[in-house]
N, C-alpha and C positions, 0 to 999 in steps of 0.2 A: 478658633477655639483656644489655642495656646495663649493668645494675647489677652482674651477675655478672662481666662483663669488667672493670669498673672496679675491683673489689676482688680479682680473681683473684690469689692468691698474695701479697697485700699483706703479710700477717703470717706466713702459714705457709710461704710459698715454693712452695706447690703450684699446678699449673695446674688450678684448679678448673673452668674452662670446659670443658676437655677431659674432665675426670673426669665432669662432668654429661652431656656428649655420649655418653660410653661407657655411662653408666647408661641413657640414653635409648634407645640402640640395643638394649640388652637388654630394656628395657621394651617397645619396639616390635615385637619378634620375632613376637608373635601377630598384630599388625596386618599385618605383612609377609606372614605366611602367608595371611591373609584376602585381601590384594591379589592374591597369586599365584593363589589359587583363583578369585577374581573374574575375573582376565584369562583363565583357562582356560575358565570358564563362558561368557564373552562370546565366545570363539572357537568354542565348541560351538554357541552360539545362532546365530551367523552362518552356520555350516555347515548347521545344520538349516533356517534360513530359506531359504538358497540352494537346497537340495535340495527343500524344499516348493514353491518357485516353480516348479521344473522339473518336478516330478511333477504339479502343478496344471495346468501347460501341456500336459502329456502327456494328462491327463484330457480337456481341452478338445479336443485334436486327435483323440482316439479318438471322442469324441462327435460331431464333425463328420463323421468317416468313417462312422459308423453311419447317417447320413441317406441315404435313397434317391438324392437328387440327386448325392451323391458318386460314385455308381456309374453314373450316366447320362451320363457325359462323352461328348461327340461332337465330331468335327472337321467343320468346314463348308468346302467348297471350291466355287469358282466357275470355270467354263470361260472366263469373260470377265473380264479384268483390270479393266475399268471397272465391274464389278458386284461389289463387295466384300460378303462375308457373314461373319457371326459367330454363334456358337452358345452359348447359355447352358446351364446344367446341366438346365434343364427341357426342352431339345430332345431329340427322339428320332431314331432312324435313319430315313433316307428320302431322297427326292429329288424335285425338281420342275423344270420348265422355266420360264423367265421371259423375257418380252419387254419391252423398254423402250419405252413409247409416247411419253413426253416427260419431260424433267427439269423440276425446279422453277425459276421465275424470280422475281425480286423486281420489284415495280412501280417504273418509273423515268420521270421527266420530264426532258427535255433542252430547256430553254428557248431560243427562237428568237432573241432579241435580245441582242447583245453590248453590254456597257456597261462604263464604268470601275469598277474595284473600289471606290474610295473617293469616287466622284462622287455628291454629294448629290442627292436627288430622283429617282433612277433606279428606286427601288422605293417602294411605299407605306410609310408609317410604321407601318401595321398590315396584316399579311398573315394571311389566314384559311387555316387548314388543316382540311380535311374528309377524314376517313379513309374515308368511304363505307361504313362497317360499322355504321351506326346510332348510333354514340356521338356526343355533341355536338361541334360544330366548335370549334377552338381558335384564338384570335387571338394572333398573335405580334408583339410590339412590336419595331420596328427603328429604326435612326437614319436611314433613307431611303437607305442605301447598300447595294450588293451585299454588301460584307463584313459589314455589320450584319445582313443577312437570313441569311447563312451562319451567323454566330455564333448568332443566335436559333434557327435550326433544329437546330444541333448541341448547344446548351446542354442538359446533362443535367437541369437544373431544369425544362425545359419538357417532357420526356419525350415527344418527338414521334415517336420510333421510326423516324426518318429519318436519312439521312446526306447532307449537302449539300457540294458542292464547286464551287468557282469555277475554270473551265478557261480558260487564257489561249489566245486565238485571234488575237491581234494586239497591237500596241503599246497597252498600258493598255486592252485589250478583253478581257472575259471573258464567257463563257457559263455560266449556272447549270445544274448537274446535281444533281437530287435523287432519292435512291433509298431505297426501304424497307429497313430494316436486316434484315428477315427475308423469306424467299421465301414464295410462296403466293398464291392468288387473293385472299385476305382481306385482303392488304396494300394494296389500291388506295387512292389518295388524290388530292386536287386541291389546288392552291394558287391563290388568287385575292386580289383586293383585299379590304378590310374588309367590304364588303357582300356579298361573294361572287358578284359578277356579272361583274367585268372580268378578263379573262385577264392573267396576270402576265408581264411581259418578252416581249410579243409572242406569247404562247401557247407550247405545247410539243409535242414530239414525244414520243408516249407509247409505252412498252413496257409492256404490261399484265402484272401478276403472274399467275402460274399455278402450280397444284399439280403435283407430279410424278405420273405414272401408269405403272403397269406392269400387264401381264396375265400371270397365272399359269396355266400349262396353255394351254388354247384360248380360255377365255372368262371366267375369274375376274379382274375388274378391281379394283385397288387404288390408292388416291390417297394422297398425303401432302403436307402444306404445305412439306415440306423434301425433299431428296433422300435422306433416311433413312426407311426403313419399319421401325419397331420392331415385333417380333413379327409379322412378315408371316405366318409360320407360328409356332406356339407355340415360344418360346425362340430364334427365329432372326430376326436383324436384317440387312436388305439396305441397302446404301448405294451410290448411284449417283454416279459421278464427274461434276463439273460438265462440261456440254457433251456428254455421252454422246448419240450420235445416236439418234433414234427408229428403231426397228426392230432395235436391238442385242439379241441373244438370248444367253442363258446357261443352262447346266445346273448346277443347284445339287445337291450330293450331301452328305448328313449321314450320316457313318459313325461307329460306336462308336470310341472312342479308348483302346485298350488301354494305350497308353504313359502316359496320364494316371492310370489305375488302378494300374498298376504303380509309377508314381512316388509315388502317395499311400500305398501299402502300405509302400514302401521307406522313406519319410519317417517313418512311424510306427515301423517296426523300428529305424531310426537313433535315433529319440527314446528308445525303450526302452533301447537300448544305451548312450546317453549318460547316462541316469539310473543305470543299473547301474554304469557306470564311475565316477560321482561317489560312489555308495555304497561301492564297493570302496576308492576312495582315502581317503574319510573314515573308514572303519572298518578301515583297515589294522592288522594286528598283526604279531607276530613280531619278527625282527631289523630294525634300522633304526628309522626314525621312526614312532612310532604315530600313527594318525589320531586326530582329535579325537573321533570316534564309535566308537573301538575298544571292543568289548565291549557296544555298544548293541543289545540283542536286538530291540527295536522296529524299528530301521533295517534289521536283517538280515531281519526278517520281510517288510518292504516289498520287499526285493530278491527274496526267494523267491516272493512272489506275482507280481511282475512277470515273473520268469523262467518261472514255471509257466503263465502265460497262453497259452503256445504249445501246451499240452496240453489238448485239449477236455474232458477229464474222462469221456468215454464209452468209454475204452479205445482210441481211435484217435489218429492223429497227423496233422500237417499237412505231413509230409515230401513227399507227392506234390504239394503246392502250392508246395514249395520253402522252406518256413518250418520251422526247427528249431533246436537248441541246439548249441553246439560245446563243446570240452573246457574252454575258459576261462570257461565260464558266461555266454556271450553268445548272442544271437540271430543267425542267419545266414539270408540270403534268396538263393535262386536265382531270379533274375529270369526266366530262360528257362523254368524249370518253372512259375513263376507265370503267365507270358504263355501257355504252352501250355494251362494250365487255364482261362484266360480265353477263349481262342480256341475251346476245346472246348464250354464252357457257362458263359457269364458269369453267368447267373442262379444256377447251382449254386455258383460261386465266391463270389459275394456272400453266399449263404445261409450257407455254412460259415465265413465270416469275421465275419459279423454276427449270427448267431442268438443271442438272449439266452441267457446262461448257458454256452454251449458255443463260441460264435464267438470267434476270437482277438482281434478288435477289441473286442468287448464285454467279454471278460475283462481286456484291458488297461485299458479304461475303468473297470471295477469295481475292479481293484487300485489304480489311481491315485486314485480317489475315496475308497477306504477309507483311503488314506494322507494325503490332503490335504484332506479335508472340513473346512470352516471351523469346525465345532464338534466333531466326534467323530473327526477324522483322526488316525491314529497320530502323524504328524509334528506335526500341529497341537497334539495334547495334549503331546507332548514340549517343544514351543516354549513352550507356556503354563507348564509346570512349570519350565523353565529360566529364564523371565523372572522368575517368582516367587522363585526362588533368588537370581538376580542383585539383585532389588530388596532382599531381606533382607541380602545381603552388603554392598550399598551402605550400608544403614542401620548395619550393624555397624562398617564402616570409619569412617563419620562419628562413631559413638559412641566409637570408639577415638581419634579426632583430639581430642575434648574431653578424654578420660581422659588422654591423653599431655600435653596442654597443662597440665592441672592438676598432673600429676606433675612436669613440668619447673619449674613455678612453686614447687612444694614444695622440690625439690631446690635451686633457686636460693636460696630463703630460708634453708634449712639451712646452706648453705655461706657465705652472707653472714653469718649469725649466728656461724659458726664463725670467720670472719676478723675479725668485729668483737670477739668475745670474746677472741681471741688478741691482737688489737691492744691492747685494754684491759689484759690481763695483761702485755703487754710494756711498757706505760706504767708500770703499777704497779711492775714489777720495776725499771725504770730509776729511779723515784722512791725506792724502798726502798734501792737501791744508793747513791744520792746521800745519803740520810739517814745510812746506816751509815758512808759515808766521812767525813762531817762530824763524827760522834761520835768516830771514831778520831783525827782531827786535834785535836779539843778536849781529849781526855784526855791 
């Protein structure tokens, strides 16, 4: 380029640089068409990938709704605010009475003697911790001060499982309170001097750790090291508020939760409609802007399969369950009709929606899997094909870059040669004119 610019029009008066650029624009027309197609293919690929992600998520959601646990949702309520209950999907309907016998407490020592926080020699330089659970005692190194002992007990590196606090009771006078980090009878411990025989700081007032205990019904006793009773009955967790008085009673009721089931089905219907809307937008035809997937029969087949999932295939419909299609090709859900079917016979509703081959949820799952399977899915196959096409177009564009560069070099050489030749001819013409002029003068 620098060479052509330096000799452009030197002898011919032509703007050879502009002429070369015009030639190159003509030469690059095929590459421009390739780049345009490449941009279009990438747009299609992005749309297919987005749609495939949404349909794959739909398959996952439908598969989750096919599991029995998804239809066993129950709500758990307690007649006593201090007795909290929660139910997992494994819980079933029922009820039981519960009496709180005692809440869980942590083991705690309140040392009798008050000392200065930083006064040396007030505590042994080695304090022995015995957890009383059969594990070996641990010797904690201190600097001989109360602050040093507190630091040693609370140091995560020592893994004592205790919390120590120096409580101010007078001018530079502190009493040590040490408490197990967790509740339960198994958290008992003692603190003594290094040989394990001398009481520390004048001995301690002891609050023994204890397990929480409740009685279910009249005689079934359950204990827990904390105030939480996990799976007290299958799928049900009971948590007691700290300080709940012994003798507190509660009636726990586990009832089916139709709202959860209705919400789950509605979420699936909404997900199907969202996928249908994306397909319609991407495959839009007619007047206006065409969608990137317009005319793609594979994508239209995915739409048909998703929409047809509402038809069991045995000549019946799901209209009595509140699930049907509208004129715009979308699914509609009458939540009141679905709730009525649930209240009438929840097991029958579950069967009609989840039965393999005919159930709405199973048909949605099958249609979504057919479209998004990682190997054989309709959308996956289309993505693979488009990706291969884009790779090929990228290679072609790169090949054209080299071809055009060679063509530009050739044109530059040709015009440079032209200017050089014209310059030489101009020089020769001037010399001949001078020679002829001298001949005339001499004669």
